[in-house]
Every structure is written in C-alpha cells, then in structure tokens.
C-alpha positions in Angstrom: 129.2 -8.8 76.2 132.7 -10.5 75.3 135.1 -9.0 73.0 134.6 -11.6 70.3 130.6 -11.0 70.5 131.0 -7.1 70.4 133.5 -7.5 67.3 130.8 -9.7 65.5 127.9 -7.3 66.3 130.2 -4.5 64.7 131.0 -6.1 61.6 127.4 -7.1 61.2 126.2 -3.4 61.4 129.4 -2.5 59.4 128.0 -5.1 56.7 124.8 -4.1 56.7 125.4 -0.2 56.2 127.9 -0.9 53.5 125.1 -2.9 51.4 122.9 -0.2 51.8 125.2 2.5 50.9 124.8 4.3 54.2 128.6 4.8 54.7 129.3 6.6 51.9 126.2 8.8 51.8 125.9 9.9 54.8 128.8 10.8 57.0 127.3 11.1 60.3 126.5 7.4 59.8 130.3 6.7 59.1 131.5 8.7 61.9 129.2 6.7 64.6 130.5 3.7 62.9 133.8 4.4 63.7 133.2 5.7 67.2 131.4 2.2 67.8 134.7 0.1 66.9 137.0 2.6 69.0 135.3 1.3 72.4 137.3 -2.2 71.9 141.4 -1.9 71.4 141.0 -5.0 69.3 139.1 -3.2 66.7 140.9 0.3 66.5 142.3 -1.5 62.8 138.6 -1.4 61.7 137.9 2.0 63.1 141.0 3.3 61.4 139.8 2.1 58.1 136.3 3.5 58.5 137.9 6.8 59.3 140.3 6.8 56.1 137.4 6.1 53.5 135.4 9.0 55.4 134.8 11.7 52.7 134.1 14.2 55.9 135.0 13.9 59.2 133.7 15.3 62.4 136.0 16.9 65.4 134.6 14.2 67.7 135.8 11.6 65.6 139.6 12.9 65.5 139.4 13.2 69.4 138.0 9.7 69.6 140.4 8.2 67.8 143.5 10.2 69.0 142.2 9.3 72.3 141.9 5.6 71.6 145.6 5.4 70.1 147.0 7.6 73.2 145.2 5.0 75.6 146.4 2.0 74.2 149.8 3.4 73.8 150.0 2.9 69.9 152.0 6.6 69.5 153.1 6.4 65.8 149.1 6.3 65.0 148.6 9.4 67.3 150.8 11.1 65.4 149.1 10.0 62.3 146.2 11.2 62.9 146.9 14.2 64.2 148.6 14.7 60.9 145.7 14.3 59.1 143.4 16.4 61.5 145.8 19.5 60.8 145.2 18.9 56.9 141.9 19.0 57.5 142.3 22.5 59.1 141.1 21.3 63.0 142.9 22.2 66.0 143.3 20.3 68.9 141.8 21.4 72.2 143.0 21.0 75.7 141.7 17.5 76.1 143.8 16.5 72.9 146.8 18.4 73.8 147.0 16.3 77.1 147.1 13.2 74.7 149.6 14.3 72.1 151.9 15.6 74.9 151.6 12.0 76.4 152.4 10.7 72.9 155.7 13.1 72.8 156.5 12.1 76.2 156.7 8.5 75.3 158.4 8.8 72.2 160.8 11.4 73.5 159.8 14.1 70.8 161.1 16.8 72.4 160.6 19.4 69.5 157.2 18.5 68.7 156.1 18.8 72.2 157.8 22.3 72.6 155.5 23.4 69.5 152.6 22.1 71.3 153.6 23.6 74.5 154.0 27.0 72.1 150.8 26.5 71.1 149.2 26.4 74.8 151.1 29.1 75.8 149.8 31.1 72.7 146.1 30.1 73.3 146.8 30.9 76.9 144.1 28.4 78.1 146.3 25.5 79.9 144.4 24.4 82.8 146.1 22.1 85.6 145.3 18.8 83.3 147.3 20.1 80.5 149.9 21.8 82.6 150.7 18.8 84.4 151.0 17.1 81.2 153.3 19.7 80.0 155.7 18.7 83.1 155.3 15.1 82.7 156.1 15.6 78.9 159.6 17.8 79.8 160.3 15.0 82.7 160.0 12.0 80.0 162.1 13.7 77.4 164.9 14.0 80.1 164.5 18.0 80.4 164.1 18.6 84.1 165.4 22.2 83.9 162.2 22.8 81.5 160.2 20.9 83.8 160.8 23.0 86.6 160.5 26.1 84.7 156.9 25.3 83.5 156.3 24.4 87.2 157.3 27.5 88.6 155.4 29.5 85.8 152.3 27.9 86.6 149.6 30.0 88.2 147.8 27.0 90.0 149.1 23.7 91.3 147.8 20.8 92.8 149.3 17.8 94.8 149.8 16.0 91.1 151.7 18.7 90.0 153.9 19.0 92.9 154.1 15.0 92.7 155.3 14.9 89.1 158.0 17.2 89.9 159.2 15.2 92.6 159.2 11.8 90.5 161.1 14.2 87.7 164.1 14.8 90.3 163.9 11.2 91.4 164.0 9.5 88.0 167.1 11.8 87.2 168.9 10.7 90.3 168.5 13.8 92.1 166.3 12.7 95.6 167.5 15.5 97.4 166.2 18.1 95.0 163.0 15.9 95.0 162.5 15.9 98.8 162.9 19.5 98.8 160.0 20.1 96.6 158.0 17.5 98.5 158.6 19.6 101.7 157.8 22.6 99.8 154.5 21.0 98.7 153.7 20.7 102.6 154.5 24.2 103.5 152.1 25.3 100.2 149.6 23.9 102.1 148.8 20.9 100.0 148.2 17.6 101.3 150.5 15.1 100.2 148.4 12.1 99.2 149.5 8.1 99.0 150.9 8.8 95.3 153.2 11.8 96.6 154.7 9.6 99.5 155.3 6.7 97.1 157.1 8.7 94.7 159.4 10.1 97.3 159.7 6.7 99.4 160.3 4.7 96.0 162.8 7.6 94.7 165.1 7.6 97.9 165.5 3.6 97.9 166.3 3.3 94.0 168.7 5.8 94.5 170.6 4.2 97.0 168.9 5.8 100.4 167.4 2.8 102.0 167.7 4.2 105.4 165.9 7.5 104.2 163.2 5.5 102.6 162.2 3.4 105.8 162.3 6.6 107.8 160.1 8.5 105.6 157.5 5.3 105.6 157.3 5.8 109.5 157.1 9.7 108.8 154.3 8.8 106.4 152.2 6.7 108.9 152.5 9.3 111.5 150.7 11.7 109.1 147.9 9.5 109.4 148.3 7.5 106.2 149.1 3.7 106.0 151.6 2.2 103.4 149.6 0.5 100.4 150.7 -2.2 98.1 152.6 0.4 96.0 154.4 1.6 98.9 155.8 -1.6 100.0 156.3 -3.3 96.3 158.3 0.3 95.7 160.3 -0.5 98.9 161.0 -3.8 98.2 162.0 -3.1 94.6 164.3 -0.4 95.5 166.3 -2.3 97.8 166.5 -5.0 95.3 167.6 -2.2 92.7 170.3 -1.0 95.1 171.1 -4.3 95.9 170.2 -4.2 99.6 168.8 -7.6 99.9 168.4 -8.0 103.6 166.9 -4.8 103.6 164.4 -6.0 101.0 163.8 -9.1 102.9 163.4 -7.1 105.9 160.5 -4.9 104.3 159.0 -8.2 102.7 158.6 -9.5 106.2 157.2 -6.3 107.7 154.7 -6.2 104.8 153.5 -9.6 105.5 151.9 -8.0 109.4 149.9 -5.5 107.5 149.3 -6.5 103.6 149.3 -9.5 101.3 151.9 -9.8 98.4 150.5 -9.5 94.8 152.2 -10.8 91.7 154.4 -7.7 91.6 155.9 -8.1 95.2 156.7 -11.8 94.2 158.2 -11.2 90.8 160.5 -7.8 91.6 161.8 -6.1 88.7 165.2 -4.6 89.7 
C-alpha cells in the first residue's frame, strides 16, 4: 500500500469516527486512531492533532508518539509530548528513556539528559540498551569523561558498549585512547564485530593516521572479517578529510577488486 493510499484510508476512517462521535465518547477509539496515524511519518501531524484532542491518553499512546518523533528526528516534539506525559503523572519506562536520551544527545541538551540519567540511577533498572544510550548521550554532548565514567560503572557491557566508547574517543580526536579501549575489548573476551573495526579504522584515518588505518584493515582481515562497503567508504572519506588524496585513490582502486562502490563512495563528504 502506498503512503498516499494509507493516508487516504486513515482520513476516511477518521472522518467516519468523527461523524459517529466515537473519538470524543470512547478514548480507546481515539488512542487507536492516533496509533494508526503514527505508522506513517507523513501523518505524524494528524497523530498529534488526535493526541491533543484526547480527554484521556494511555501510556501506549505516549510511548508510540515519543518513539515515532524520535525515529523521525523531531526532537522538539519529543520534549513537548514528554512534558504533557509528566503533567499527566506518567513516568517513562526504559524504552522511552532511550528515545529521550537520543533526543537530548541530538540537541546537546546536557542538563536535561543528566536529569534523565539521574532518574535511571534512582530506579536502578538500567539494562544494556539504556546503559549504551547513556554513553552515547554524553558523547554527543561533548562529555567524554562522563561517558567513560558511566562505561566503567556499567555492571554488564556488550560489543555495542565498547564500540560507542571507541567512537567517542575518535570523535574527540583521541585515536590512541580509542585504540586502547578497542584492545581492552579484545582482552575482555568480547569479539569485535564489523562495526567496531569500522569505528577504529575510520577514526584513525579521519584523525590523520592513514598508515595505521590501512594496517588495522589488514589486521581485521587476519581476524576473519572482510571489509564491507562502510569500511571502504570510511577509509576513502577519511583520506579525503585528511587531504591524503593519493591514499584515498589507492584505497578506491583496491576496493574495486573486492567491492562495488555505492553512491556514498562516489560522492565523498570530507
């Protein structure tokens, strides 16, 4: 079903419910209608309109709307709905905490995110999913020390936890600190995946350590993992970013032996 057809069907259903007065009389119907609109990003405005008109809202409705706004990158709306949710005396669960921290990181809303982090600590219910979100939030806000502190406090870590911290150091132009974390990952008995390798390879090359990046790619191959399109694009883009154009061309020519380029390869963003 096309987006236009889905939109037409939703509005037809909405129109019939309004004629029957069902939306105003039965809050469950209104909640279901809003959730129906949320299935399409193009209809989030309609979902919010139904949401605002609801005399009574369910937790599922709040979670659905906040999650939809988060996935669409509409951070202001995330905070807007969260404010209404708190006024309705509802608190977010750990799924919503992830969406809220993602919004805080995207707009670098440090103080608000720290309040959410405090809420997580107070409830002592942080799982790996939320724990990794906290590291990523502090990283996005430019607080690498807080990210590392929380990482060290986590009782359980997975490959995502380690990779987020590696990426944090790389983005703060601290490639060798990131590499130390990467090596610690291996010593801790966690097998780095392609995402981990890509993070450390692209991190080094974007920080000007081109030879080290090429060496790490060979090391990755020796570990049994083959570079994917993201690996090559990261290497080529990093060479351009570091103004090492001959190395970038060399990487591109080598890539053609193993991998077909995509649009991102051909339009390199320095």
